Z-matrix of the N, CA and C atoms (Angstrom, degrees):
N
C 1 1.464
C 2 1.536 1 108.87
N 3 1.304 2 115.89 1 132.60
C 4 1.451 3 119.89 2 179.94
C 5 1.517 4 110.38 3 -78.30
N 6 1.322 5 115.71 4 128.57
C 7 1.451 6 121.20 5 178.45
C 8 1.533 7 109.28 6 -91.66
N 9 1.340 8 116.87 7 135.18
C 10 1.457 9 122.39 8 177.31
C 11 1.514 10 108.25 9 -113.50
N 12 1.291 11 116.08 10 124.22
C 13 1.460 12 120.96 11 -177.03
C 14 1.520 13 111.06 12 -72.77
N 15 1.350 14 115.43 13 162.28
C 16 1.463 15 120.35 14 176.19
C 17 1.522 16 110.68 15 -59.52
N 18 1.332 17 116.19 16 -37.63
C 19 1.469 18 119.90 17 179.98
C 20 1.517 19 110.65 18 -62.91
N 21 1.352 20 116.11 19 -41.13
C 22 1.465 21 119.77 20 179.80
C 23 1.522 22 110.59 21 -68.32
N 24 1.346 23 116.26 22 -38.79
C 25 1.456 24 119.52 23 177.39
C 26 1.521 25 110.85 24 -60.92
N 27 1.331 26 116.05 25 -44.14
C 28 1.458 27 120.45 26 178.93
C 29 1.517 28 110.82 27 -62.48
N 30 1.331 29 115.77 28 -44.47
C 31 1.465 30 119.97 29 -179.91
C 32 1.520 31 111.20 30 -63.59
N 33 1.336 32 116.52 31 -43.37
C 34 1.461 33 120.27 32 179.82
C 35 1.520 34 110.98 33 -65.21
N 36 1.343 35 115.72 34 -39.81
C 37 1.457 36 119.78 35 179.72
C 38 1.516 37 111.78 36 -63.81
N 39 1.323 38 117.34 37 -41.72
C 40 1.452 39 121.17 38 178.51
C 41 1.523 40 110.63 39 -66.12
N 42 1.325 41 116.05 40 -40.09
C 43 1.461 42 119.76 41 -180.00
C 44 1.523 43 110.67 42 -62.62
N 45 1.361 44 115.20 43 -42.26
C 46 1.461 45 118.90 44 179.69
C 47 1.517 46 110.86 45 -65.70
N 48 1.360 47 115.88 46 -40.13
C 49 1.447 48 120.02 47 -179.98
C 50 1.527 49 110.93 48 -65.10
N 51 1.333 50 115.16 49 -38.00
C 52 1.462 51 119.52 50 -174.29
C 53 1.517 52 112.95 51 -75.43
N 54 1.327 53 117.37 52 -28.13
C 55 1.457 54 120.73 53 -170.90
C 56 1.529 55 111.61 54 -57.49
N 57 1.327 56 115.08 55 113.12
C 58 1.453 57 120.55 56 174.29
C 59 1.503 58 115.52 57 76.86
N 60 1.314 59 118.66 58 0.51
C 61 1.458 60 120.30 59 -176.51
C 62 1.523 61 110.50 60 -97.58
N 63 1.333 62 113.90 61 144.96
C 64 1.462 63 121.53 62 -179.35
C 65 1.518 64 108.49 63 -121.68
N 66 1.316 65 116.03 64 133.44
C 67 1.463 66 120.69 65 173.33
C 68 1.518 67 108.92 66 -103.69
N 69 1.313 68 115.98 67 127.90
C 70 1.455 69 122.22 68 173.67
C 71 1.526 70 107.54 69 -97.49
N 72 1.320 71 116.82 70 117.39
C 73 1.461 72 121.76 71 173.44
C 74 1.515 73 106.26 72 -99.53
N 75 1.323 74 116.46 73 110.69
C 76 1.456 75 120.09 74 -166.76
C 77 1.521 76 112.62 75 -127.62
N 78 1.314 77 114.28 76 159.43
C 79 1.451 78 122.00 77 169.12
C 80 1.523 79 109.03 78 -66.44
N 81 1.317 80 117.05 79 136.00
C 82 1.463 81 120.46 80 179.93
C 83 1.518 82 113.48 81 -59.10
N 84 1.346 83 117.09 82 -22.83
C 85 1.456 84 120.45 83 178.51
C 86 1.524 85 112.45 84 -68.72
N 87 1.348 86 116.93 85 -13.24
C 88 1.462 87 121.38 86 -178.71
C 89 1.520 88 112.88 87 -106.66
N 90 1.324 89 116.91 88 3.22
C 91 1.469 90 120.49 89 -172.49
C 92 1.523 91 112.58 90 -58.22
N 93 1.326 92 116.93 91 -50.21
C 94 1.467 93 119.96 92 -176.27
C 95 1.521 94 110.73 93 -62.13
N 96 1.337 95 116.41 94 -43.06
C 97 1.468 96 120.13 95 -178.67
C 98 1.528 97 111.28 96 -64.32
N 99 1.332 98 116.79 97 -42.69
C 100 1.468 99 119.77 98 -179.70
C 101 1.521 100 110.72 99 -66.38
N 102 1.314 101 117.49 100 -42.15
C 103 1.465 102 120.51 101 178.30
C 104 1.523 103 110.88 102 -63.24
N 105 1.324 104 117.11 103 -39.14
C 106 1.472 105 120.31 104 177.20
C 107 1.529 106 110.83 105 -63.39
N 108 1.327 107 116.72 106 -42.09
C 109 1.465 108 120.31 107 179.06
C 110 1.525 109 111.37 108 -66.88
N 111 1.327 110 116.99 109 -41.65
C 112 1.468 111 120.61 110 177.43
C 113 1.522 112 110.64 111 -58.21
N 114 1.321 113 116.53 112 -45.77
C 115 1.459 114 120.82 113 -177.88
C 116 1.523 115 111.31 114 -67.41
N 117 1.327 116 116.71 115 -44.89
C 118 1.461 117 120.95 116 -176.47
C 119 1.519 118 112.18 117 -65.68
N 120 1.345 119 116.53 118 -32.99
C 121 1.465 120 120.50 119 -175.14
C 122 1.520 121 113.72 120 -103.09
N 123 1.335 122 117.88 121 -1.42
C 124 1.456 123 120.33 122 179.57
C 125 1.511 124 113.36 123 65.90
N 126 1.339 125 116.57 124 37.10
C 127 1.459 126 120.54 125 -178.54
C 128 1.529 127 110.30 126 -83.18
N 129 1.308 128 115.86 127 68.47
C 130 1.461 129 120.61 128 -176.19
C 131 1.524 130 112.86 129 -74.31
N 132 1.325 131 117.18 130 -12.71
C 133 1.462 132 120.70 131 178.85
C 134 1.526 133 111.81 132 -83.17
N 135 1.335 134 116.93 133 -3.23
C 136 1.456 135 121.58 134 -179.54
C 137 1.527 136 110.57 135 -105.58
N 138 1.311 137 115.67 136 133.19
C 139 1.461 138 121.84 137 171.18
C 140 1.518 139 107.75 138 -110.81
N 141 1.315 140 115.25 139 156.68
C 142 1.458 141 120.56 140 -176.38
C 143 1.519 142 110.36 141 -127.89
N 144 1.325 143 115.57 142 131.08
C 145 1.457 144 120.89 143 167.79
C 146 1.521 145 107.02 144 -129.51
N 147 1.319 146 116.69 145 137.05
C 148 1.456 147 120.70 146 -174.36
C 149 1.522 148 111.48 147 -117.32
N 150 1.307 149 115.00 148 141.70
C 151 1.452 150 122.07 149 171.05
C 152 1.529 151 108.13 150 -91.70
N 153 1.326 152 117.70 151 157.29
C 154 1.471 153 119.97 152 -175.48
C 155 1.522 154 112.80 153 -56.43
N 156 1.328 155 115.90 154 132.48
C 157 1.462 156 120.32 155 179.97
C 158 1.520 157 111.57 156 -60.76
N 159 1.315 158 117.46 157 -28.00
C 160 1.465 159 120.12 158 -177.14
C 161 1.520 160 113.36 159 -70.54
N 162 1.334 161 117.46 160 -6.16
C 163 1.466 162 118.68 161 172.14
C 164 1.530 163 111.47 162 -59.06
N 165 1.349 164 116.62 163 -22.99
C 166 1.458 165 119.07 164 177.89
C 167 1.524 166 111.88 165 -64.24
N 168 1.318 167 116.51 166 -21.20
C 169 1.459 168 119.39 167 175.93
C 170 1.525 169 111.36 168 -78.64
N 171 1.337 170 115.96 169 -14.22
C 172 1.468 171 122.25 170 -179.17
C 173 1.528 172 109.00 171 -135.47
N 174 1.336 173 118.04 172 67.94
C 175 1.472 174 120.64 173 -173.09
C 176 1.524 175 113.64 174 -59.45
N 177 1.322 176 118.02 175 -20.96
C 178 1.463 177 120.20 176 178.43
C 179 1.528 178 111.75 177 -67.93
N 180 1.346 179 117.33 178 -13.16
C 181 1.461 180 121.23 179 -179.71
C 182 1.530 181 113.21 180 -97.21
N 183 1.340 182 116.90 181 -9.75
C 184 1.462 183 120.22 182 -173.09
C 185 1.527 184 111.76 183 -65.52
N 186 1.312 185 117.82 184 -46.40
C 187 1.467 186 120.90 185 -175.21
C 188 1.519 187 111.34 186 -60.52
N 189 1.307 188 117.63 187 -45.62
C 190 1.465 189 120.96 188 179.63
C 191 1.527 190 110.92 189 -63.06
N 192 1.334 191 116.82 190 -42.49
C 193 1.463 192 120.42 191 -178.89
C 194 1.528 193 111.41 192 -64.15
N 195 1.333 194 116.73 193 -41.83
C 196 1.461 195 120.70 194 178.60
C 197 1.525 196 110.22 195 -66.27
N 198 1.319 197 117.30 196 -43.09
C 199 1.464 198 121.34 197 179.84
C 200 1.525 199 110.82 198 -59.47
N 201 1.323 200 117.18 199 -43.21
C 202 1.467 201 120.97 200 179.02
C 203 1.527 202 110.97 201 -65.29
N 204 1.333 203 117.04 202 -38.54
C 205 1.465 204 120.40 203 -179.80
C 206 1.528 205 110.93 204 -67.02
N 207 1.322 206 117.27 205 -40.90
C 208 1.466 207 120.48 206 177.86
C 209 1.522 208 110.11 207 -61.88
N 210 1.329 209 117.15 208 -46.00
C 211 1.463 210 120.79 209 -179.81
C 212 1.527 211 111.27 210 -61.80
N 213 1.306 212 116.49 211 -37.57
C 214 1.465 213 121.15 212 -178.63
C 215 1.524 214 112.52 213 -66.42
N 216 1.324 215 117.14 214 -37.65
C 217 1.467 216 120.82 215 -170.45
C 218 1.523 217 114.40 216 -107.78
N 219 1.319 218 118.60 217 -5.09
C 220 1.467 219 120.63 218 -170.96
C 221 1.530 220 112.79 219 -56.01
N 222 1.325 221 117.76 220 -42.65
C 223 1.465 222 120.65 221 -174.51
C 224 1.522 223 113.08 222 -68.99
N 225 1.321 224 117.36 223 -17.15
C 226 1.464 225 120.46 224 -173.92
C 227 1.519 226 114.11 225 -96.31
N 228 1.334 227 117.86 226 -1.48
C 229 1.458 228 119.81 227 -174.51
C 230 1.521 229 111.65 228 -136.77
N 231 1.317 230 113.79 229 148.73
C 232 1.454 231 120.81 230 177.11
C 233 1.523 232 110.83 231 -70.72
N 234 1.329 233 116.00 232 -32.73
C 235 1.457 234 121.41 233 -178.90
C 236 1.518 235 109.51 234 -149.80
N 237 1.320 236 116.09 235 145.08
C 238 1.464 237 122.20 236 174.31
C 239 1.518 238 107.86 237 -122.20
N 240 1.329 239 115.74 238 134.70
C 241 1.454 240 121.39 239 177.89
C 242 1.523 241 108.60 240 -126.28
N 243 1.325 242 115.99 241 131.70
C 244 1.464 243 121.49 242 -176.63
C 245 1.531 244 109.50 243 -95.41
N 246 1.325 245 115.85 244 117.60
C 247 1.465 246 120.55 245 -178.69
C 248 1.531 247 108.89 246 -97.95
N 249 1.306 248 113.13 247 63.10
C 250 1.462 249 124.38 248 167.49
C 251 1.518 250 106.37 249 -131.02
N 252 1.321 251 117.11 250 144.31
C 253 1.451 252 120.45 251 163.97
C 254 1.532 253 106.83 252 -88.21
N 255 1.325 254 118.13 253 -161.15
C 256 1.466 255 118.54 254 -179.79
C 257 1.529 256 111.09 255 -62.74
N 258 1.325 257 116.76 256 -41.89
C 259 1.476 258 122.61 257 170.86
C 260 1.526 259 113.52 258 54.48
N 261 1.337 260 116.40 259 38.11
C 262 1.449 261 120.39 260 174.73
C 263 1.512 262 115.57 261 83.55
N 264 1.339 263 117.31 262 11.45
C 265 1.465 264 119.45 263 -178.58
C 266 1.529 265 112.35 264 -86.72
N 267 1.306 266 117.91 265 -1.53
C 268 1.450 267 121.21 266 178.35
C 269 1.511 268 114.42 267 63.20
N 270 1.327 269 116.46 268 33.62
C 271 1.463 270 121.04 269 179.31
C 272 1.511 271 114.54 270 86.47
N 273 1.337 272 118.00 271 -6.01
C 274 1.464 273 120.64 272 -177.43
C 275 1.522 274 111.62 273 -68.27
N 276 1.337 275 117.25 274 -36.02
C 277 1.462 276 119.57 275 -179.93
C 278 1.525 277 110.57 276 -66.48
N 279 1.320 278 117.58 277 -43.85
C 280 1.464 279 120.75 278 178.40
C 281 1.519 280 110.57 279 -61.13
N 282 1.333 281 116.91 280 -42.41
C 283 1.457 282 120.92 281 179.36
C 284 1.522 283 110.88 282 -62.37
N 285 1.336 284 116.73 283 -42.32
C 286 1.461 285 120.40 284 179.59
C 287 1.526 286 110.86 285 -65.86
N 288 1.328 287 117.15 286 -40.66
C 289 1.467 288 120.45 287 178.79
C 290 1.523 289 110.48 288 -64.93
N 291 1.321 290 116.84 289 -39.75
C 292 1.468 291 120.27 290 176.70
C 293 1.528 292 110.54 291 -60.57
N 294 1.326 293 116.20 292 -43.87
C 295 1.464 294 120.69 293 -179.80
C 296 1.530 295 111.29 294 -63.55
N 297 1.341 296 116.53 295 -35.39
C 298 1.469 297 121.09 296 -178.24
C 299 1.523 298 112.51 297 -85.39
N 300 1.323 299 116.88 298 -10.04
C 301 1.460 300 120.01 299 -179.33
C 302 1.510 301 113.31 300 74.24
N 303 1.322 302 117.53 301 30.66
C 304 1.465 303 120.96 302 176.01
C 305 1.523 304 109.09 303 -118.90
N 306 1.318 305 115.96 304 154.18
C 307 1.458 306 121.12 305 -179.09
C 308 1.530 307 110.15 306 -98.64
N 309 1.334 308 115.33 307 158.38
C 310 1.456 309 121.45 308 178.37
C 311 1.522 310 108.78 309 -138.11
N 312 1.313 311 115.36 310 164.10
C 313 1.462 312 119.53 311 -178.59
C 314 1.527 313 109.77 312 -71.39
N 315 1.313 314 116.26 313 142.74
C 316 1.459 315 121.33 314 -177.72
C 317 1.523 316 110.80 315 -80.76
N 318 1.330 317 115.17 316 149.24
C 319 1.454 318 120.79 317 174.28
C 320 1.510 319 112.76 318 127.30
N 321 1.324 320 117.20 319 160.62
C 322 1.460 321 120.73 320 179.39
C 323 1.524 322 113.21 321 -76.31
N 324 1.332 323 117.63 322 -28.29
C 325 1.458 324 121.78 323 -177.06
C 326 1.530 325 108.74 324 -169.59
N 327 1.342 326 115.75 325 175.19
C 328 1.466 327 118.93 326 -175.33
C 329 1.526 328 112.35 327 -69.18
N 330 1.340 329 118.29 328 -27.74
C 331 1.468 330 119.19 329 177.49
C 332 1.527 331 110.40 330 -60.56
N 333 1.328 332 115.17 331 -34.95
C 334 1.458 333 119.66 332 -179.86
C 335 1.517 334 111.66 333 -71.67
N 336 1.347 335 117.87 334 -48.94
C 337 1.462 336 116.73 335 -175.12
C 338 1.521 337 112.52 336 -76.31
N 339 1.336 338 118.92 337 -22.82
C 340 1.463 339 118.94 338 172.04
C 341 1.530 340 110.29 339 -69.94
N 342 1.317 341 116.66 340 -40.62
C 343 1.464 342 120.51 341 177.34
C 344 1.520 343 110.50 342 -68.96
N 345 1.323 344 115.59 343 -28.72
C 346 1.461 345 122.83 344 -169.53
C 347 1.518 346 106.52 345 104.91
N 348 1.330 347 117.20 346 117.43
C 349 1.465 348 119.96 347 -172.09
C 350 1.529 349 112.99 348 -56.33
N 351 1.315 350 116.43 349 -39.59
C 352 1.466 351 119.10 350 -178.77
C 353 1.518 352 111.19 351 -65.92
N 354 1.333 353 116.02 352 -45.73
C 355 1.471 354 119.28 353 179.17
C 356 1.526 355 110.65 354 -65.99
N 357 1.337 356 116.67 355 -40.99
C 358 1.462 357 118.87 356 -178.11
C 359 1.525 358 110.64 357 -62.25
N 360 1.328 359 116.37 358 -39.60
C 361 1.463 360 119.75 359 177.90
C 362 1.527 361 111.17 360 -62.05
N 363 1.348 362 116.29 361 -35.95
C 364 1.463 363 120.82 362 -178.92
C 365 1.531 364 111.59 363 -69.14
N 366 1.346 365 117.13 364 -35.73
C 367 1.467 366 119.34 365 -173.09
C 368 1.524 367 113.29 366 -99.65
N 369 1.327 368 117.61 367 -9.84
C 370 1.463 369 119.64 368 -171.86
C 371 1.523 370 112.53 369 -62.50
N 372 1.335 371 117.38 370 -34.39
C 373 1.462 372 119.97 371 -179.25
C 374 1.519 373 112.11 372 -66.43
N 375 1.323 374 116.44 373 -29.03
C 376 1.468 375 119.90 374 -179.53
C 377 1.524 376 111.96 375 -95.89
N 378 1.331 377 116.83 376 -1.25
C 379 1.464 378 119.43 377 -177.89
C 380 1.526 379 112.42 378 -125.04
N 381 1.315 380 116.73 379 31.62
C 382 1.462 381 118.35 380 -178.71
C 383 1.528 382 112.00 381 -72.75
N 384 1.348 383 117.55 382 -7.79
C 385 1.462 384 120.43 383 175.04
C 386 1.530 385 111.51 384 -103.39
N 387 1.342 386 116.97 385 17.22
C 388 1.465 387 121.40 386 179.23
C 389 1.527 388 110.33 387 -98.80
N 390 1.318 389 115.29 388 139.98
C 391 1.463 390 122.58 389 175.00
C 392 1.522 391 106.83 390 -109.87
N 393 1.343 392 116.94 391 124.95
C 394 1.462 393 121.07 392 -171.20
C 395 1.526 394 112.08 393 -102.86
N 396 1.319 395 114.10 394 142.72
C 397 1.459 396 121.55 395 170.26
C 398 1.519 397 109.06 396 -129.83
N 399 1.327 398 116.46 397 143.44
C 400 1.461 399 123.33 398 172.33
C 401 1.527 400 108.24 399 -104.81
N 402 1.320 401 117.16 400 177.43
C 403 1.470 402 120.19 401 176.00
C 404 1.523 403 110.78 402 -52.92
N 405 1.319 404 115.85 403 -46.96
C 406 1.464 405 119.82 404 -178.47
C 407 1.521 406 111.09 405 -59.53
N 408 1.323 407 117.42 406 -46.57
C 409 1.458 408 120.25 407 -176.65
C 410 1.521 409 112.33 408 -70.76
N 411 1.323 410 117.46 409 -27.33
C 412 1.460 411 119.11 410 172.94
C 413 1.531 412 109.52 411 -66.38
N 414 1.326 413 116.13 412 -45.55
C 415 1.468 414 119.50 413 178.98
C 416 1.532 415 111.39 414 -62.83
N 417 1.322 416 116.31 415 -36.77
C 418 1.462 417 121.76 416 -173.94
C 419 1.537 418 111.74 417 -107.61
N 420 1.321 419 116.96 418 30.06
C 421 1.459 420 120.78 419 -174.50
C 422 1.531 421 112.03 420 -58.65
N 423 1.304 422 117.24 421 -43.97
C 424 1.462 423 120.27 422 179.65
C 425 1.525 424 111.11 423 -64.54
N 426 1.336 425 115.81 424 -46.48
C 427 1.469 426 120.77 425 -173.79
C 428 1.517 427 112.56 426 -71.76
N 429 1.348 428 117.93 427 -33.55
C 430 1.461 429 120.41 428 -173.25
C 431 1.526 430 114.48 429 -103.84
N 432 1.325 431 117.45 430 -17.57
C 433 1.464 432 120.14 431 -178.43
C 434 1.533 433 110.87 432 -117.80
N 435 1.299 434 116.29 433 -60.04
C 436 1.460 435 120.61 434 -171.49
C 437 1.530 436 112.63 435 -65.53
N 438 1.326 437 116.91 436 -54.06
C 439 1.465 438 119.58 437 -175.31
C 440 1.527 439 113.44 438 -70.22
N 441 1.354 440 119.99 439 -46.71
C 442 1.469 441 118.16 440 179.13
C 443 1.525 442 113.61 441 -60.06
N 444 1.332 443 116.98 442 -30.34
C 445 1.460 444 120.32 443 179.13
C 446 1.525 445 112.64 444 -86.97
N 447 1.315 446 116.45 445 -4.28
C 448 1.457 447 120.49 446 178.49
C 449 1.510 448 114.41 447 75.79
N 450 1.341 449 117.17 448 15.21
C 451 1.460 450 119.90 449 -177.20
C 452 1.521 451 112.81 450 -72.17
N 453 1.327 452 117.18 451 -19.11
C 454 1.454 453 119.51 452 175.38
C 455 1.527 454 111.22 453 -71.49
N 456 1.325 455 115.97 454 -28.37
C 457 1.465 456 121.40 455 -179.39
C 458 1.528 457 112.36 456 -98.35
N 459 1.314 458 115.15 457 -29.86
C 460 1.466 459 119.93 458 -176.74
C 461 1.532 460 110.09 459 -135.70
N 462 1.330 461 117.08 460 73.52
C 463 1.473 462 119.84 461 -177.55
C 464 1.526 463 113.06 462 -60.48
N 465 1.319 464 117.09 463 -19.07
C 466 1.460 465 119.64 464 179.27
C 467 1.534 466 112.05 465 -67.06
N 468 1.329 467 117.18 466 -13.57
C 469 1.462 468 120.69 467 178.12
C 470 1.526 469 112.67 468 -76.32
N 471 1.325 470 116.62 469 -9.59
C 472 1.468 471 120.30 470 -175.67
C 473 1.528 472 112.04 471 -53.72
N 474 1.323 473 116.04 472 -47.88
C 475 1.464 474 118.91 473 -176.59
C 476 1.520 475 111.85 474 -68.37
N 477 1.328 476 117.24 475 -28.33
C 478 1.457 477 120.25 476 176.93
C 479 1.526 478 110.61 477 -67.14
N 480 1.346 479 116.07 478 -42.96
C 481 1.460 480 120.82 479 -178.74
C 482 1.525 481 112.86 480 -77.42
N 483 1.335 482 116.64 481 -40.34
C 484 1.462 483 120.50 482 -168.02
C 485 1.524 484 113.84 483 -117.47
N 486 1.320 485 116.78 484 10.80
C 487 1.461 486 119.44 485 -176.81
C 488 1.517 487 113.78 486 -64.51
N 489 1.327 488 117.59 487 -24.30
C 490 1.467 489 120.70 488 -179.83
C 491 1.522 490 113.47 489 -94.91
N 492 1.334 491 116.78 490 -2.23
C 493 1.460 492 120.55 491 174.81
C 494 1.520 493 109.75 492 -88.42
N 495 1.321 494 115.75 493 151.97
C 496 1.463 495 120.51 494 179.39
C 497 1.523 496 112.82 495 -114.09
N 498 1.342 497 116.88 496 -32.46
C 499 1.460 498 118.13 497 -177.41
C 500 1.523 499 110.56 498 -146.48
N 501 1.298 500 115.00 499 155.49
C 502 1.458 501 122.61 500 171.16
C 503 1.520 502 107.82 501 -102.71
N 504 1.314 503 116.44 502 123.84
C 505 1.462 504 122.01 503 178.12
C 506 1.520 505 108.47 504 -104.47
N 507 1.325 506 115.84 505 116.11
C 508 1.467 507 121.25 506 176.77
C 509 1.519 508 108.52 507 -92.97
N 510 1.336 509 116.23 508 108.73
C 511 1.462 510 121.80 509 175.74
C 512 1.531 511 107.31 510 -86.84
N 513 1.316 512 115.97 511 99.00
C 514 1.460 513 121.06 512 -174.63
C 515 1.520 514 111.06 513 -83.92
N 516 1.328 515 116.04 514 121.37
C 517 1.458 516 119.52 515 173.89
C 518 1.526 517 110.82 516 -80.73
N 519 1.329 518 116.22 517 -28.82
C 520 1.463 519 121.56 518 -179.84
C 521 1.522 520 109.38 519 -128.12
N 522 1.304 521 115.98 520 155.27
C 523 1.465 522 120.91 521 -179.55
C 524 1.524 523 108.51 522 -91.11
N 525 1.323 524 115.55 523 82.05
C 526 1.460 525 122.65 524 -172.96
C 527 1.523 526 109.09 525 -120.06
N 528 1.342 527 118.65 526 106.88
C 529 1.466 528 120.99 527 -178.02
C 530 1.533 529 112.99 528 -58.02
N 531 1.331 530 117.16 529 -34.89
C 532 1.461 531 119.83 530 -179.69
C 533 1.530 532 110.98 531 -65.00
N 534 1.337 533 116.32 532 -40.63
C 535 1.464 534 119.34 533 177.87
C 536 1.526 535 110.72 534 -68.50
N 537 1.320 536 116.70 535 -35.97
C 538 1.465 537 119.66 536 177.72
C 539 1.522 538 110.68 537 -61.28
N 540 1.317 539 116.69 538 -41.73
C 541 1.464 540 120.06 539 178.39
C 542 1.528 541 111.06 540 -65.48
N 543 1.321 542 116.82 541 -38.30
C 544 1.470 543 119.72 542 177.01
C 545 1.524 544 110.90 543 -65.58
N 546 1.319 545 116.20 544 -38.17
C 547 1.462 546 119.92 545 178.71
C 548 1.529 547 110.89 546 -66.66
N 549 1.317 548 116.80 547 -39.48
C 550 1.468 549 120.35 548 176.11
C 551 1.521 550 110.28 549 -61.41
N 552 1.319 551 116.31 550 -42.85
C 553 1.458 552 120.08 551 179.10
C 554 1.525 553 111.17 552 -63.80
N 555 1.339 554 116.61 553 -36.62
C 556 1.458 555 120.64 554 177.38
C 557 1.527 556 110.65 555 -63.48
N 558 1.328 557 116.16 556 -43.10
C 559 1.465 558 120.01 557 178.25
C 560 1.521 559 110.81 558 -61.26
N 561 1.319 560 116.26 559 -41.99
C 562 1.468 561 120.45 560 178.42
C 563 1.530 562 111.02 561 -63.69
N 564 1.323 563 116.51 562 -41.21
C 565 1.463 564 120.82 563 178.82
C 566 1.527 565 111.07 564 -60.35
N 567 1.334 566 116.41 565 -38.18
C 568 1.461 567 120.89 566 -177.81
C 569 1.517 568 112.82 567 -88.72
N 570 1.330 569 116.44 568 -3.06
C 571 1.458 570 120.46 569 179.15
C 572 1.510 571 113.41 570 70.61
N 573 1.340 572 116.96 571 35.33
C 574 1.458 573 121.95 572 -176.37
C 575 1.523 574 111.20 573 -118.44
N 576 1.325 575 116.03 574 152.28
C 577 1.463 576 120.58 575 170.38
C 578 1.523 577 108.43 576 -64.71
N 579 1.325 578 115.96 577 158.40
C 580 1.465 579 120.40 578 -174.24
C 581 1.515 580 110.95 579 -118.44
N 582 1.347 581 115.39 580 135.90
C 583 1.460 582 122.23 581 173.17
C 584 1.521 583 108.69 582 -138.79
N 585 1.310 584 116.32 583 134.36
C 586 1.469 585 121.62 584 177.99
C 587 1.516 586 109.41 585 -114.88
N 588 1.333 587 116.29 586 134.03
C 589 1.455 588 122.20 587 174.64
C 590 1.513 589 108.58 588 -127.77
N 591 1.308 590 116.25 589 126.33
C 592 1.462 591 120.34 590 175.56
C 593 1.529 592 107.82 591 -84.30
N 594 1.316 593 116.06 592 88.11
C 595 1.462 594 120.87 593 -177.45
C 596 1.520 595 112.46 594 -81.54
N 597 1.345 596 117.03 595 -21.72
C 598 1.448 597 118.85 596 -169.05
C 599 1.514 598 109.39 597 66.34
N 600 1.337 599 116.71 598 -146.68
C 601 1.458 600 120.81 599 -175.57
C 602 1.526 601 113.12 600 -96.12
N 603 1.328 602 116.65 601 -4.43
C 604 1.457 603 120.93 602 173.49
C 605 1.517 604 113.41 603 54.02
N 606 1.337 605 115.03 604 -137.20
C 607 1.447 606 121.00 605 -177.14
C 608 1.525 607 112.84 606 -71.34
N 609 1.334 608 117.56 607 -14.94
C 610 1.474 609 119.04 608 175.22
C 611 1.513 610 109.55 609 -61.34
N 612 1.326 611 118.15 610 -47.26
C 613 1.458 612 121.39 611 179.85
C 614 1.525 613 110.89 612 -66.51
N 615 1.335 614 116.27 613 -42.87
C 616 1.469 615 120.11 614 179.95
C 617 1.531 616 111.05 615 -58.81
N 618 1.338 617 115.18 616 -44.32
C 619 1.472 618 120.18 617 -177.33
C 620 1.513 619 111.66 618 -67.78
N 621 1.322 620 117.04 619 -43.84
C 622 1.465 621 119.44 620 -179.26
C 623 1.521 622 111.58 621 -67.90
N 624 1.316 623 117.62 622 -33.81
C 625 1.453 624 120.36 623 176.39
C 626 1.526 625 110.94 624 -62.18
N 627 1.317 626 115.61 625 -35.52
C 628 1.471 627 119.52 626 -179.76
C 629 1.524 628 112.34 627 -67.04
N 630 1.341 629 116.99 628 -19.60
C 631 1.461 630 120.00 629 177.53
C 632 1.516 631 111.92 630 -77.52
């Protein structure tokens, strides 16, 4: 009888687990959208792990956090894909992903890939006075916009922060009237005109489908 060592069992188990499986290492702000896409498309070969959405408040920490997550999970998956755009890292995240041999979603930030990177590039020059919100940011408007900026304590700071903006653009991933009303209220709070665009999942869906 052939004896199989514990080391071989572990190696075989990891190989079986890794075969054909993809791990998505994503920003927590994209968790709901990715889970919805996985369910709608039957992407059972994809697993998802998310880093804290609040890393967006500290973009200098994103690259290190992603690098640690890749190192932690690399042995357990056939492929790892990073669902972050540049997100304020100044190209450091892309450089780190290149060094690790993993791919990441294209674009400067999620507003771009939800809109569609090509379209966003076309309109960005004419929309530099637009402030963007996604479904996630509408839901978390107080936690991610109002409180970190101190507007709950010092509403007089609004004009200092947003005086050069003209409109709030709500990039809606889902057609949810309740979220639309919250987005309108956010625009009113910031003293901005309101525009809603039903972008859907944009290049996020296109990119994940390609996997």
